[in-house]
C-alpha positions in Angstrom: -44.2 51.3 55.7 -45.3 48.0 54.3 -42.7 45.4 54.3 -41.6 43.7 51.1 -41.8 40.0 51.0 -39.2 38.3 48.7 -39.8 34.9 47.7 -36.6 32.7 47.5 -36.9 29.7 45.2 -35.1 26.6 46.4 -32.6 25.5 43.7 -31.2 22.3 44.8 -32.4 20.4 41.9 -34.2 20.1 38.6 -37.8 19.7 38.2 -39.2 16.8 36.4 -40.3 18.8 33.5 -36.8 20.2 33.0 -35.3 16.9 33.1 -37.6 15.4 30.6 -36.9 18.2 28.2 -33.1 17.5 28.6 -33.7 13.8 28.0 -35.9 14.6 24.8 -33.2 16.8 23.5 -30.6 14.2 24.0 -32.6 11.5 22.3 -33.3 13.9 19.4 -29.9 14.8 18.7 -28.7 11.0 18.9 -31.1 9.8 16.6 -30.1 12.6 14.1 -26.5 11.8 14.6 -26.2 8.3 14.9 -26.7 7.2 11.1 -24.1 9.5 10.0 -21.6 8.3 12.7 -22.1 4.6 11.8 -21.6 5.4 8.0 -18.4 7.2 8.9 -17.3 4.5 11.1 -17.9 1.9 8.0 -16.0 4.3 5.8 -13.2 4.7 8.1 -12.9 0.8 8.5 -12.8 0.5 4.5 -10.0 3.4 4.5 -8.1 1.6 7.2 -8.2 -1.9 5.5 -7.0 -0.1 2.1 -4.3 1.4 3.9 -3.2 -2.0 5.7 -3.3 -3.8 2.4 -1.1 -1.1 0.5 1.4 -1.2 3.5 1.5 -5.0 3.5 2.0 -5.2 -0.3 4.9 -2.6 0.1 6.2 -4.9 2.8 6.0 -8.0 0.3 7.8 -6.0 -2.4 10.6 -5.0 0.0 10.8 -8.6 1.5 11.1 -9.9 -2.1 14.0 -7.6 -2.8 15.6 -8.3 0.5 15.3 -12.2 0.2 16.2 -12.0 -3.4 13.2 -14.3 -4.1 9.5 -14.3 -4.6 6.8 -13.2 -2.1 3.2 -14.6 -2.8 0.0 -13.0 -1.7 -3.3 -15.2 -1.7 -6.5 -13.2 -1.2 -9.9 -14.7 0.0 -13.1 -12.7 0.7 -12.3 -12.0 4.3 -8.5 -11.5 4.3 -5.1 -12.4 2.8 -1.8 -14.1 3.6 1.6 -13.2 2.3 4.6 -15.6 2.5 8.1 -16.0 1.1 7.5 -18.5 -1.6 10.7 -20.2 -1.7 9.4 -23.2 -4.1 7.0 -21.0 -6.1 3.9 -23.3 -5.4 1.4 -20.7 -4.3 1.1 -22.9 -0.9 2.6 -21.7 2.4 4.5 -24.9 3.6 7.4 -25.4 6.2 10.0 -24.0 3.9 8.1 -20.7 3.5 8.3 -17.6 5.8 4.9 -16.4 6.6 5.0 -12.6 6.4 1.4 -11.6 7.1 -1.9 -13.3 7.6 -4.6 -10.7 7.9 -8.4 -10.6 8.3 -10.2 -7.7 7.3 -12.4 -5.6 9.8 -16.1 -6.4 10.2 -18.2 -5.0 7.2 -15.2 -5.1 4.8 -14.7 -7.5 2.2 -12.6 -8.4 -0.8 -14.5 -8.7 -4.1 -12.9 -11.9 -5.6 -14.9 -11.8 -8.7 -13.4 -8.2 -9.3 -9.9 -9.0 -8.1 -7.4 -9.9 -10.9 -3.7 -10.4 -11.2 -3.6 -11.7 -14.8 -4.2 -15.5 -15.3 -3.9 -15.8 -11.3 -7.1 -14.0 -10.4 -6.9 -14.1 -6.5 -3.2 -14.3 -6.2 -0.3 -11.9 -6.6 3.6 -12.0 -6.5 6.4 -9.8 -6.0 9.7 -10.7 -7.4 13.5 -10.2 -6.3 13.8 -6.9 -8.3 10.8 -5.5 -7.1 8.5 -6.0 -9.9 5.2 -7.8 -9.5 2.3 -9.5 -11.2 0.3 -6.5 -12.2 -3.4 -6.3 -11.2 -5.9 -5.0 -8.6 -7.8 -5.8 -5.3 -11.3 -4.4 -4.8 -12.2 -3.7 -1.3 -16.1 -3.1 -0.4 -17.9 -2.2 2.7 -21.7 -2.5 3.7 -22.6 0.7 2.1 -21.2 -0.4 -1.2 -18.2 2.1 -1.1 -15.2 0.7 -2.7 -11.5 1.0 -2.9 -9.2 -0.4 -5.4 -5.7 -1.1 -4.8 -3.7 -1.3 -8.0 -0.4 -3.0 -8.3 1.7 -2.0 -11.5 4.3 -4.7 -13.0 7.0 -2.3 -11.8 5.6 -2.7 -8.4 3.8 0.7 -7.9 1.1 0.5 -5.6 -2.0 3.0 -5.4 -5.3 3.2 -3.9 -8.2 4.5 -5.7 -11.8 5.4 -4.5 -14.5 4.0 -6.8 -17.5 5.9 -6.8 -20.8 4.1 -6.9 
């Protein structure tokens, strides 16, 4: 009776071909997924900036009521500052309490030419009864996505997504 010879393969590692196939698959999946991941990240930064601005405007309204005074917000292309404006001069000075000075995340900007609060384009105010100078702020990211934060004269604050 002939003996059967069984060859046992040494399985202590990968062959070079197997490793190259895995690396190629990882590279392909990364190349396909990366652009959508970056777009999602930019959109998330815009959403976060809009939510932060809405929350800060709510804080400004509550602080105006609490202080029985005026809270002013001054917008710039890359952020905004909020302060209790005791002398109503639109300028934070030593008699005013700074409430917030926030920079926007990278890639998110305020479109100042499309931001309007009546005659004071890039400035807003909340008053002692919770009312406000009505208007809106437009936030834009690098993809052109836009969020519009609107403040009504009664102090209602909403966020809208603007379609391209």
